[in-house]
C-alpha positions, -999 to +999 in steps of 0.1 A: -097+066-123-064+059-105-034+077-118-004+051-109+024+067-085+050+066-114+034+095-132+030+116-097+061+106-079+052+129-048+052+121-008+019+140-009+003+117-036+018+085-018+003+094+012-032+102-007-031+065-021-025+053+013-054+069+029-074+058+002-062+022+004-066+020+038-102+029+036-109+009+007-094-023+027-116-013+055-145-016+035-136-048+023-124-063+060-161-052+068-179-064+043-160-098+038-149-105+074-143-141+063-118-129+041-087-127+060-063-115+031-079-082+038-072-081+073-036-088+067-034-062+042-053-035+065-027-044+091+004-039+071-011-008+058-016+008+089+019+000+100+031+018+069+014+049+075+028+047+109+060+044+097+057+069+071+042+097+096+072+089+119+092+094+089+113+061+098+135+052+073+134+013+062+160-006+044+148-025+012+152-058+033+132-043+059+105-033+035+103-063+015+102-083+049+075-064+068+050-056+035+038-081+014+007-067+003+021-061-031+031-097-036-007-105-021-022-079-050+000-094-078-011-134-068-047-126-061-059-096-080-060-087-120-031-063-129-060-038-143-076-037-110-071-005-094-072-018-061-044-041-069-026-014-087-026+008-054-014-019-031+018-026-058+022+011-060+025+017-021+046-014-019+074-001-043+069+033-034+078+025+001+113+020-010+115+052-027+094+074-002+125+093+012+135+103-022+103+118-033+097+156-033 
């Protein structure tokens, strides 16, 4: 069972969610390569991970322009889908990452 980021708002938990989402997305890419949306999500998650590791501080405008996987999750998955929840939390949490403990 997935625990939403809002319940454990820490950098460590954010990074755990990110790693988990990357692994899960890679699995979806390998299983269904014809569904290009997974490749889009995967590339964005890898980019986000690189920025988090480098502690790059992105503006709200940069985050919203660069990462669309949260919007993709809202439009293409059910709200109660754990994968979609991870993507939405990662997208929204990117804005708050620098202030997390």
